[in-house]
C-alpha positions as CSV (number, residue, x, y, z in Angstrom):
1,A,-32.7,4.4,-9.1
2,L,-31.9,1.1,-7.4
3,K,-29.0,0.4,-9.7
4,S,-27.5,3.8,-9.2
5,A,-27.9,3.4,-5.4
6,L,-26.2,0.0,-5.4
7,L,-23.3,1.2,-7.6
8,K,-22.5,4.3,-5.6
9,P,-19.2,3.6,-3.7
10,Q,-19.0,4.0,0.0
11,S,-16.3,6.4,1.0
12,A,-13.9,5.2,3.7
13,I,-11.3,7.8,4.3
14,I,-8.6,7.5,7.0
15,T,-5.9,9.8,8.2
16,A,-2.5,8.1,8.2
17,E,1.2,9.0,8.4
18,I,3.5,8.0,5.6
19,F,7.0,9.2,5.0
20,G,6.6,11.5,8.0
21,T,3.6,13.3,6.5
22,T,0.0,13.2,7.5
23,V,-2.1,12.1,4.5
24,Y,-5.7,11.0,3.8
25,L,-6.2,7.6,2.2
26,R,-9.2,6.2,0.5
27,R,-10.2,2.5,0.3
28,M,-9.8,1.1,-3.2
29,T,-12.6,-0.8,-4.9
30,A,-12.4,-4.5,-5.3
31,G,-12.0,-4.0,-9.1
32,E,-9.1,-1.6,-8.6
33,L,-7.4,-4.1,-6.3
34,I,-7.8,-6.9,-8.8
35,D,-6.4,-4.8,-11.6
36,H,-3.4,-3.9,-9.4
37,E,-2.8,-7.5,-8.5
38,E,-3.0,-8.7,-12.1
39,A,-0.6,-5.9,-13.3
40,L,1.8,-6.8,-10.5
41,R,1.6,-10.5,-11.3
42,D,2.3,-9.8,-15.0
43,S,5.4,-7.7,-14.1
44,Q,6.7,-10.4,-11.9
45,I,6.2,-13.1,-14.6
46,A,8.1,-10.8,-17.0
47,E,10.8,-10.5,-14.3
48,D,10.5,-6.7,-14.5
49,A,11.6,-5.7,-11.0
50,R,11.4,-1.9,-11.8
51,K,7.8,-2.2,-13.0
52,A,6.8,-4.3,-10.0
53,S,8.3,-1.8,-7.6
54,E,6.6,1.1,-9.4
55,L,3.2,-0.7,-9.4
56,S,3.5,-1.3,-5.6
57,V,4.4,2.4,-5.0
58,Q,1.6,3.5,-7.4
59,L,-0.8,1.9,-4.9
60,I,0.2,4.6,-2.4
61,I,-0.3,7.4,-4.9
62,D,-3.7,6.1,-6.1
63,C,-5.1,6.1,-2.6
64,L,-4.2,9.7,-1.7
65,V,-7.2,12.0,-1.4
66,Q,-8.2,15.3,0.2
67,P,-9.8,15.1,3.6
68,D,-13.2,15.1,2.1
69,G,-12.4,12.2,-0.2
70,I,-12.0,14.2,-3.4
71,P,-9.1,13.0,-5.5
72,I,-5.9,15.0,-5.5
73,A,-4.8,16.3,-9.0
74,A,-2.0,14.2,-10.5
75,E,0.3,17.2,-10.8
76,D,0.0,17.7,-7.0
77,K,1.2,14.1,-6.3
78,P,4.6,12.6,-6.7
79,T,5.2,9.9,-9.3
80,A,6.1,6.3,-8.4
81,A,9.6,6.9,-9.9
82,E,10.0,10.0,-7.7
83,L,9.0,8.2,-4.5
84,L,11.4,5.3,-5.4
85,Q,14.2,7.8,-5.8
86,A,13.4,9.7,-2.6
87,H,12.8,6.9,0.0
88,D,14.6,3.7,1.1
89,N,12.9,0.2,0.9
90,V,12.0,0.2,4.6
91,A,10.1,3.5,4.3
92,L,8.4,2.4,1.1
93,L,7.4,-1.0,2.4
94,A,6.0,0.7,5.6
95,A,3.9,3.1,3.4
96,I,2.7,0.3,1.2
97,A,1.7,-1.8,4.2
98,T,-0.3,1.2,5.6
99,V,-2.1,1.6,2.4
100,K,-2.8,-2.1,1.9
101,K,-4.1,-2.4,5.4
102,H,-6.7,0.2,4.7
103,A,-7.3,-0.8,1.1
104,L,-8.1,-4.4,2.1
105,G,-10.0,-3.4,5.2
106,K,-11.2,-5.7,7.9
107,L,-14.4,-7.7,8.3
108,E,-15.1,-5.7,11.5
109,D,-15.0,-2.4,9.6
110,A,-17.3,-3.8,6.9
111,E,-19.8,-4.9,9.5
112,K,-19.9,-1.4,11.0
113,N,-20.8,0.1,7.6
């Protein structure tokens, strides 16, 4: 029971606006962030700019949830390639910054929980 209780993730859902649309974002786990950073680093070492861009945009997609925190089905979300085709770099970078700000959180937020 203790192990299960300690391994149950705490849900931290916020409302944000990205690409002119109101969305709900979840906070990623530390493990998810590490996996993302390692994959991004590998794509940069391989000098694969497209893969690095897609990984950065995938971060947005992976954090999208319904208002109650339930994941959105993959078929109901755009792909990273679709977002790259639809938006300019400024809009993409702003959306990524919004997601990262919530994904990383702040010490003040952690202390409240």
